[in-house]
C-alpha positions as CSV (number, residue, x, y, z in Angstrom):
1,M,-44.3,-15.2,-112.9
2,V,-47.0,-16.8,-110.8
3,K,-49.7,-17.7,-113.3
4,K,-52.5,-15.8,-111.6
5,L,-54.6,-15.8,-114.8
6,Q,-54.4,-19.6,-115.4
7,D,-57.5,-20.8,-117.2
8,K,-58.7,-17.3,-117.8
9,I,-60.0,-16.2,-121.3
10,A,-58.7,-12.8,-122.1
11,V,-60.1,-10.8,-125.1
12,V,-57.8,-8.0,-126.3
13,V,-59.4,-5.7,-128.9
14,G,-56.7,-3.9,-130.8
15,G,-54.4,-6.8,-129.8
16,S,-51.9,-6.4,-132.6
17,G,-51.2,-2.7,-131.8
18,G,-48.4,-1.5,-129.6
19,I,-50.2,-1.5,-126.3
20,G,-52.4,-4.4,-127.3
21,S,-49.5,-6.6,-128.3
22,A,-47.6,-5.9,-125.1
23,T,-50.8,-6.7,-123.1
24,C,-51.3,-10.0,-124.9
25,Q,-47.8,-11.0,-124.1
26,K,-48.2,-10.0,-120.4
27,L,-51.6,-11.8,-119.9
28,A,-50.4,-14.9,-121.8
29,A,-47.3,-15.1,-119.6
30,A,-49.6,-15.0,-116.6
31,G,-51.5,-18.1,-117.9
32,A,-54.4,-16.6,-119.8
33,T,-55.7,-17.9,-123.1
34,L,-55.8,-14.9,-125.6
35,V,-58.3,-13.8,-128.2
36,V,-56.4,-11.3,-130.2
37,G,-58.8,-8.9,-131.9
38,Y,-57.3,-7.2,-135.0
39,R,-58.9,-4.8,-137.5
40,S,-57.1,-5.6,-140.8
41,N,-53.5,-6.9,-140.4
42,R,-54.1,-10.7,-140.1
43,E,-50.5,-11.5,-140.7
44,K,-49.3,-9.3,-137.8
45,A,-51.9,-10.8,-135.5
46,E,-51.0,-14.4,-136.4
47,A,-47.3,-13.6,-135.9
48,L,-48.1,-12.3,-132.4
49,L,-49.9,-15.6,-131.7
50,R,-46.8,-17.5,-132.5
51,R,-44.8,-15.5,-130.0
52,L,-47.3,-15.9,-127.1
53,P,-46.5,-18.3,-124.3
54,G,-49.0,-21.0,-123.7
55,S,-51.5,-22.6,-126.1
56,G,-55.0,-22.3,-127.4
57,H,-54.7,-18.6,-128.4
58,I,-56.7,-17.4,-131.4
59,A,-56.8,-14.3,-133.6
60,L,-60.2,-12.9,-134.8
61,Q,-61.0,-10.0,-137.1
62,V,-63.1,-7.2,-135.6
63,S,-63.8,-3.6,-136.6
64,V,-65.1,-1.6,-133.6
65,I,-66.8,0.9,-135.8
66,D,-69.0,-1.9,-137.3
67,S,-71.5,-3.4,-134.9
68,A,-72.2,-6.4,-137.2
69,S,-68.4,-7.1,-137.1
70,I,-68.5,-7.0,-133.3
71,T,-71.5,-9.3,-133.1
72,A,-69.7,-11.9,-135.3
73,F,-66.6,-11.5,-133.1
74,Q,-68.6,-12.2,-130.0
75,S,-70.2,-15.3,-131.7
76,E,-66.8,-16.8,-132.5
77,I,-65.6,-16.2,-128.9
78,A,-68.7,-17.9,-127.6
79,R,-68.2,-20.8,-130.0
80,H,-64.6,-21.4,-129.1
81,F,-64.7,-20.8,-125.3
82,G,-68.3,-20.2,-124.1
83,R,-67.2,-17.4,-121.8
84,A,-64.7,-14.5,-121.4
85,D,-63.0,-13.5,-118.1
86,I,-61.2,-10.3,-119.3
87,L,-61.8,-7.7,-121.9
88,V,-59.2,-5.1,-122.8
89,N,-60.3,-2.4,-125.2
90,A,-57.1,-1.1,-126.7
91,A,-58.4,-0.2,-130.2
92,G,-58.8,3.4,-131.3
93,T,-57.7,6.0,-133.8
94,T,-56.8,9.6,-133.9
95,T,-56.1,12.4,-136.4
96,P,-53.8,15.2,-135.0
97,V,-55.4,18.6,-135.2
98,P,-53.9,21.5,-133.2
99,H,-56.3,22.6,-130.5
100,H,-56.4,26.2,-131.7
101,N,-57.4,25.1,-135.3
102,L,-61.1,25.0,-134.8
103,D,-61.8,24.8,-138.6
104,G,-59.4,22.0,-139.0
105,L,-61.4,19.8,-136.6
106,T,-64.0,18.7,-139.2
107,D,-67.2,16.9,-138.5
108,E,-65.7,13.8,-140.3
109,I,-62.7,13.8,-137.9
110,I,-64.9,14.3,-134.9
111,D,-67.2,11.4,-135.9
112,E,-64.3,9.1,-136.6
113,V,-62.6,9.8,-133.3
114,F,-65.8,9.3,-131.3
115,A,-66.8,6.2,-133.2
116,S,-63.5,4.4,-132.6
117,N,-62.7,5.6,-129.1
118,W,-66.2,5.7,-127.5
119,R,-69.0,4.2,-129.5
120,G,-66.9,1.2,-130.6
121,V,-65.8,0.5,-127.0
122,F,-69.4,0.6,-125.8
123,A,-70.6,-1.6,-128.6
124,T,-67.8,-4.1,-127.8
125,I,-68.7,-4.1,-124.1
126,R,-72.4,-4.5,-125.0
127,A,-71.6,-7.6,-127.0
128,I,-69.1,-9.2,-124.7
129,A,-70.8,-8.5,-121.4
130,P,-72.9,-11.6,-121.4
131,L,-69.8,-13.7,-121.8
132,L,-68.1,-11.8,-119.0
133,K,-71.1,-12.4,-116.7
134,E,-70.7,-16.1,-117.3
135,S,-67.3,-15.8,-115.6
136,G,-68.8,-14.3,-112.5
137,K,-65.6,-12.3,-111.9
138,G,-65.2,-10.4,-115.2
139,V,-62.9,-7.5,-115.7
140,I,-63.1,-4.8,-118.4
141,I,-60.0,-2.5,-118.9
142,N,-60.6,0.5,-121.2
143,V,-57.3,2.0,-122.5
144,S,-58.0,5.7,-122.1
145,S,-55.6,8.7,-121.9
146,I,-54.6,11.5,-119.5
147,A,-55.8,13.7,-122.4
148,A,-59.3,13.0,-120.9
149,Y,-58.6,15.4,-118.0
150,K,-55.5,17.4,-118.8
151,G,-56.6,19.3,-121.9
152,F,-53.7,18.2,-124.1
153,G,-53.7,15.5,-126.7
154,S,-53.8,14.9,-130.4
155,S,-57.0,16.9,-130.8
156,V,-59.9,18.5,-128.9
157,A,-62.1,15.6,-130.2
158,Y,-59.6,13.0,-128.9
159,C,-59.6,14.7,-125.4
160,G,-63.4,14.7,-125.4
161,A,-63.7,11.1,-126.6
162,K,-61.4,9.8,-123.8
163,A,-63.2,11.9,-121.2
164,A,-66.4,10.2,-122.3
165,L,-64.6,6.9,-122.1
166,D,-63.6,7.5,-118.5
167,S,-67.3,8.5,-117.8
168,M,-68.3,5.2,-119.3
169,S,-65.9,3.2,-117.1
170,H,-67.4,5.0,-114.1
171,T,-71.0,4.4,-115.1
172,L,-70.5,0.8,-116.1
173,G,-68.5,0.1,-113.0
174,L,-71.8,0.7,-111.2
175,A,-74.1,-0.8,-113.8
176,L,-72.3,-4.1,-114.3
177,A,-71.4,-4.8,-110.7
178,P,-71.0,-7.2,-109.0
179,E,-70.2,-9.6,-111.8
180,I,-67.9,-7.3,-113.8
181,R,-65.4,-4.7,-112.8
182,V,-64.6,-1.8,-115.1
183,L,-61.5,0.4,-115.0
184,S,-59.7,2.9,-117.2
185,V,-56.0,2.7,-117.6
186,S,-54.8,6.2,-118.8
187,P,-51.3,6.5,-120.4
188,G,-49.6,9.8,-121.1
189,M,-47.1,9.7,-124.0
190,V,-46.3,6.2,-125.0
191,A,-43.5,5.2,-127.3
192,T,-45.6,3.8,-130.1
193,A,-46.6,4.9,-133.6
194,F,-50.3,5.5,-132.5
195,V,-50.3,9.2,-133.3
196,P,-49.6,9.8,-137.0
197,G,-46.7,12.1,-137.7
198,R,-45.4,12.1,-134.1
199,S,-41.6,11.7,-134.2
200,A,-39.3,9.9,-131.9
201,A,-37.7,13.2,-131.0
202,E,-41.1,14.6,-129.9
203,I,-41.8,11.5,-127.8
204,H,-38.4,11.8,-126.1
205,K,-38.9,15.5,-125.5
206,A,-42.2,14.8,-123.8
207,G,-40.6,12.2,-121.6
208,T,-37.9,14.4,-120.4
209,A,-40.5,17.0,-119.4
210,T,-42.2,14.6,-117.0
211,P,-41.4,14.5,-113.2
212,L,-39.9,11.1,-113.6
213,G,-38.1,12.0,-116.8
214,L,-39.5,9.0,-118.7
215,V,-41.7,8.0,-121.6
216,A,-44.0,5.1,-121.0
217,Q,-43.2,2.0,-123.0
218,P,-46.1,-0.3,-124.2
219,E,-44.9,-2.8,-121.6
220,D,-45.4,-0.3,-118.8
221,V,-49.0,0.1,-119.8
222,A,-49.4,-3.7,-120.1
223,D,-48.0,-4.1,-116.6
224,T,-50.6,-1.7,-115.2
225,I,-53.4,-3.5,-117.0
226,Y,-52.2,-6.8,-115.6
227,A,-52.0,-5.3,-112.1
228,A,-55.5,-3.9,-112.3
229,I,-56.8,-7.3,-113.4
230,A,-54.8,-9.5,-111.0
231,H,-54.0,-7.4,-108.0
232,M,-56.9,-4.9,-107.5
233,P,-60.0,-7.1,-106.9
234,L,-61.8,-4.4,-104.9
235,S,-61.3,-1.6,-107.5
236,T,-63.8,-0.6,-110.1
237,G,-65.0,2.5,-111.9
238,I,-61.6,4.3,-111.5
239,R,-58.9,5.6,-113.8
240,I,-55.2,4.6,-113.3
241,P,-52.6,7.0,-114.9
242,V,-49.4,5.6,-116.5
243,D,-47.7,8.8,-117.3
244,A,-44.4,9.3,-115.3
245,G,-46.2,12.1,-113.5
246,R,-47.0,14.2,-116.6
247,A,-50.5,14.9,-115.4
248,L,-49.3,16.4,-112.1
């Protein structure tokens, strides 16, 4: 691979998860120095660091639902590097609730889903944006979902939170230009353990139902994130599906 991201500082929040880990691998292979943001599993994050090509990578704890944690995270990035060039927001949680089960979608679930998938992303961008502006050509990638606009997903709240996230990408694409580009990358079904209780058989069934007959792997999403960063310099404020045509 041509190292198109040589000397770039890439911050991946949710970096030890399925999509986040694959993204860290892809960006490091392209020459970037990684900041792996993890919520609680330090051992997993440090094991990822040891597998990354290149050198100088660090792992830092951050909870996106705690703004004080995000502020401390930003301070450590500034202390180590003085700037950031890339921010990938790949953290988030969900609790599956069938869409018809209105009573099952409690206030607590709604608040948790919006806190992790919208408020936490905004708070992270708010904190890291000054470091991205230091770059002059900063890029923010928000990992969203086709649930934002297709009306299916793990819950009505998850669909709503991801729709709001896409709106944020659009709005901040305008607000943070020209120093920072902002894009949503929107997977369909991905072969990870992100959704609690979703079986391998269910994931396979969803894949066979797509026009391309495939389920996205974390590496497919990482490839798209890399492409948006390295090969789409005039694109901002848009969403890019990674769904084997499921949203058609």
